[in-house]
N, C-alpha and C positions, 0 to 999 in steps of 0.2 A: 517171715512175719509180715503181715500186711501193715503198711505204714499209713493207710488211709483211715482205717477204722480199728481202733484198739479199745477193748473193754477191760479195765482193771476191776476185778470183783473182790468183794469181801475184805478189803483193807481197812485199816484205821488211819484217819487223817485229822489234822487240826484244821477245822473249817469254822470260820468266824470265831476264832480264838477258843474253840472247844474241840476236844478229841471225840470223834464219833466214827462209827462204822459206815462206810460209804462205798459206792461203786463210782468209777470215773470213766466216762466215755470220751475217747479222743477221736476227732474227725478232722481231716485236712490240717494236721499239725497243731490243732488247738483243742483246748478242753471244751467239749461240746455240752457236757452235762455232768453234774455231781449230784448223786441221789442214792437212795437205797433201792435195791431190787430192780435195777436196770436189766431188762431181758437181753440175753445174748442172741445174736443172729448169725446166720451162716457166713455172712460177709465179714464178720469181725474176727480179729485175733483176740483171744481171751487169755488174760493173765490172772491166775488165781493168787491173790495176795492175802489169803486167810492167815491170820496169825502174824501179819507183818504190818509195818507202819509206812504210810505213803507221805512224803513231804514234797513241797515244791523244791526244785533243784537248789542245792546249797550254793552260796555265793562267797567267794574268797577274794578280798580286795588287796591281797598281798602275796603274790607268787613270783617265782623266778623261773622262766622257761628257757633262758640262756641263749636264745636265738634272736638276732644274728650274733655271731662272734664266738660262741662257746658251746658248740653243738656236741662236743665230747661229754659235757656234763648233762645236757638235756636238749631236747628239741621241742618245737611247738607240738609235733605229733605225739611224742612220748609224754610230754607234760599234760596235754589235754586228755590223753587216754588215762593217765594217772588220776586226773581230776574226775573223769567219768567213773572210774573204778571206786572212787571215794564218795560218790553221790553229788558231785558238783556239776552244775551246768553253766555257770558263769564264773570267770576268774579275771582278775586284773593283773597284768604283767608289769613288773618293775623294770626301770630303764637302764640298769647297769649292764649295758650291752655294748657291742662293738660292730658298727658305729652306734653310739648313743643316739636315741631318738630326740635330738635337740633341734631338728629342722624337718621340714616336710619331706625333703629328699631322703633323709635317713629313716624317718618314720615309715615311708613307703616301702622300704626294704622289709621291715618287720611286718607291715600289713600284708604284703604279698605272701610271706611265709604263713601267716595266720589264715589267709584265704585258702591256701593250698593244702594245709595240713590239719587245722584244728577240727576236732570232732564235737566241740561244744563252743559256747560263746566266749571268746578270748578278747579282752579289751586292753589296749596299751595305755601306759602312762607316758608322758613326755618328761624330759628333765626340767629342773628348775634353772640350771646353769649350763652353759655350753661345755660339752664334753664332761659334765659332772665335776668340773674343777672348782666350782664354788666362787668363781671370780666375775663372770659376766652372764647376766640374765639372758634367757632365750627370748624369742619373739612369741610371747604368750598369745597374742591376738590371732596370729596365723595358725598356731598349733591347737588352740583351744577347741575348735569344733570336732576334732578327730581323736581326742583323748579323754580319759575319765578324770584326769587330774595331773598334777605336776609334782615330781619327787626327784630328789637326788639319792634315792635309797642306796644304802651301802656306805654312805658318808653324809655327815651333817654339814649344813652350810655354815661355815665358820665365821664368815663376814656378816655382821649384823646389818650393815647398810645394804648389802646385796639382798638379804632376806626381806628387809623392809620394802625395797623396790619391787621384789617379786610379789609380795603380799598386796601391795598397792595395785599392781596391774591385774592380778588374779581376782581381787575383790571387785574391780570394775567389770570384769567378765563374768562374775558370779560363778567362778570356778573353785577348785579345791587345791590347796597346798597340802600334800601328804608328806610329813617330815620324818626322816630318820634323824633322831636327836642324839648327837654325840659330840662332845667337846674334846677335840683331839689333844688339847693342852693338858687334859687331866688323865690321859690313858697310861702314860708312863710304861709303855711296853706290856701292859696287862693283856691277859687273854681268857681268864675266867673271873668270876666274881671275887671281889676283895672280901672274903668271908672265912668261915671256919675251915673249909676244905683247903683253900689256898694257903692258910697259915700252917695247917698240919702237914701239908705235902710240899711246902716250899715252892709254890707257884706264884707268879706275878699276877696281882689282882687288878680288876677294873672297878673303880669306885662308882658308887651309885650316882654321885653328883655329875659325872660325865654325861649321864642321861638327863636327869631332872634339871640340871642347871640350864641346859639349852632349851628345855621346855619352858622354863620360867621366863627366859628371854623372849621366846617366841610368843608366849601368851600376851606379853606386853605389846608386841608388834601387832598381833591379831586384834587386840582390843583397840589399838590406835587406828588400824586400817579397815577394820570390819571384814577382813578376809575369813573365809571358811578354812579353818586350820584343823587338819586331821593328824593326830599323832600316831605314828607307826609303832607297833610291837612294844608297848610300855611294859616295864618289868620291875619297877621299884615302888615302894610305898609312898615316897615323896611325890612321884609322878602322879599317882592316883589322887593324892590330896590337892596338888596344884590344879589338876583338871577339874576336880569336884568343886573347888572354890571358884574357878573361872566360869564354870557353867552356872553357878549360883548368881554370879554377877552379870550373866547374860552374854558372855563372850561366845562367839560362834565357833565352838570347838567340839570335835568328836575324837574318838580314839579307839584303838584296838589293842588286844593282847593275843597271845598264842596259847594253844593247849599245853605246851610243855611248861610254861610259867605257872600254870594253874595246878599242875599235878606233880611237879618235880621241884626240888630245891638244890642248892649247891651241896647239901649233905648227901645227895643221891649221886654225885659225880663219880665217875670211874676213869681210870687212866686210858681213855679210849676216845678217839675223835668223834664218835657218834654222840657224845655229850657236849660238844663244843659248838656254840652258836653265838650270834651277836644281836641283841644284848645277851649276856650270859645268864645261866640259871642263878637266881638270887637266893636270899635267905627265906626261912620259914615265915618271918614277919612280913616280908614283901609278898610272899604267896598269899598270906591271909588277907592283906590289903587288896590284892588283885581280885580275890574271890568276893570280898565285900563290894568291890567296885562293879563287878558284873551283876551282883544282886541288886544294888541300889540304882543302877542305870548310869553310873559315872563312866563305865566302860561300855561302849556301844556295840562292838563287834569282837568276835573271835575269828582271827585270821591265822593261816598256817605259817606264813613266812617260808613256804616251801622253797628250799634252797639246795638243789642237788649239786654234788661234786663227784669227781671220778673216785673210784676206790683208792687209787694211789694218794690223792689229796687228803683223804680222810683216814689214812692208815698210819699217821705219824704222831699219835698221842695227843694229849691236851695242848701241849705247848706249840707243836708245829703243824698240826692239821689245819686245813682250811675251815673257816667258820661257816656253819650252815648245816641244817638237817632237812630231810624231806618230811612232809606232813600231810599231803592231800589224801593219802590212802589210809591214814590212821586217825584223822582228826575227829570224825563223827564218833567212832567207837570209843576213843579215849575220853572224850567229853561226856558221852552218854554213860559210860561205865563208872567214871570216877566223880562225876558231878550230879547227873540226873539219877542214876540208880542208887546213889548214896544220899539222895534227898537234899543235896546242896542247892540245886536249882530245879525247876520244873522242866518237863519236856517242852512245854510251850516257850519258856524262857530261852531254852537252848536254840530253838528255831528262830526266835527273835534275834539272837546274837549271831547265828550262822547263816541265816537266810534273809529275814525281813529287813533288819537294820542295814546290812551292807547294801541291799538293793535300794532302800530308801535314801540313804546318805549319798550314794554315788550315782543315783538316778539310773539304776540298772532295772529295766522294766521286768514285770512279771510277778504273779502271785497265784495262789491256789484258788482260782475263781474261774467260772465259766467265761469263755471268750478270750482267755489268755493263752499264750503259747503253751503247749504241753511239754514243759520242762519239769520232769518228775524224777524222784528217786524212791526206791522201795527198800526198806531196811528190816532185817531180822533182829529184833532186840531181845529175843527170848533164849536163843541158843548161843553159847559162848564159842569163840574160836581163838586161835593163837596167832598173833601178828608174826608173819614170816616174810621178811623183805625179799626173799627169793621169788616171791610171786608178784612183786610190784611191777607195774607198767613203767614207772619212772626209771630213768637211767641211774638215778641216785638210790642207794640202798642204806644210807646211814641214818638210823633212827634210834633214839634212846629207848623206844618202846619194843624193840626186838624181843620176841618171846613172851610178851605180855598176854595174859588171858583176858579177853574183853568181849563185850556184847555190842551189837549194832552193826553187823556186817551188811554192806550194801549188796543187795541181790540183783538189782536192775536199775539202770539209769536211762531215762528217755529224754532226748533233746529235740525240740520241735517235732514231736510225734514219732521220732525215730529211735529205736533202741540202740544206744551207743555202748552199753555195757550190760552183760548178763553173766551171772556165775555159771550158767549152763554151757554157754559157748563163748569163749574169749573172743572179743571183736577183732583181735589181730591175728587170729589163726586162719 
């Protein structure tokens, strides 16, 4: 395939907030023209997208690619190929790594892996505290130019004074604190939601307050410091309401949830590690509140929290399996099938949550306009397919959506004018 001139013909795209039939010409890595009836020339590679939808590349602000330190679970290469397989061209990697990116020296290790392996745009977070231990803040000023934000994801910052110090520094830098909110004092050894399933099957539950209590604390700190505070993977109705009220007061706050919280509840749990993640699947009431939150703009982004583990780590049932599921290769299809196709949200709203808002909030460049880099994905939303983790590029295969019949298969992903995924020829063959 020529990477200098590519013409995508007869696709449907959201252009200027309206779905319309267009052709897209790519020249020298960028979108040269968006129009109807662009004539093909011999020097062009032509992609027929008739009956398919073209989007700007999806953006995920919450993934775990596990390198450096945990390459048995995932690598930058396998993670970025999984992202391309799902239609993503930009992702932001969480810092629960070894060594943790809490200094320029450690960040350089991750950046070198990204430079050598990534097939799409992979952006790192730095930690909020040294070694993610929650005790001593990092040098925010030194790290800030090289990262999309600061997070101790995988653990909440338990010390309020440390979080206030972090927010004060990051506010001055006009950066972002992306917080995993979890009060360890309220966990009590829980590993699934403290709800109906836990009670019926005698499992130890995680209470909702372990999430929303820390959000409540941090909203007060964000209001005090003026820091841009982004809440990771919210899962409870109380979290939604706290964030809704904070936004109404003018607090600089944004948030995300994940596809599994929008389409599954604790009543869907099975005695299988592929249903175990943190936060856990919550109640039907929580799910309803999350859906209302994406509809009214309280929730800004849908992120996957893609968290691969080895098969052994996920084979120990609900109690003993590692927390985390993969999501990059199923997210678009699950959200499209269960929210857009069922008229819960519009296709345009879906792209706002999975493409536009993540890019806007985290200053990730790009949109479907002439002159922008050609980072595009082509989806088939008309023909169903069955989710089969054996075909994933990710090293992780643990998904609660195994065997689901869905719509919205990614047929092709183009990053900077180069095809990095096509269903015709797998890019790792």
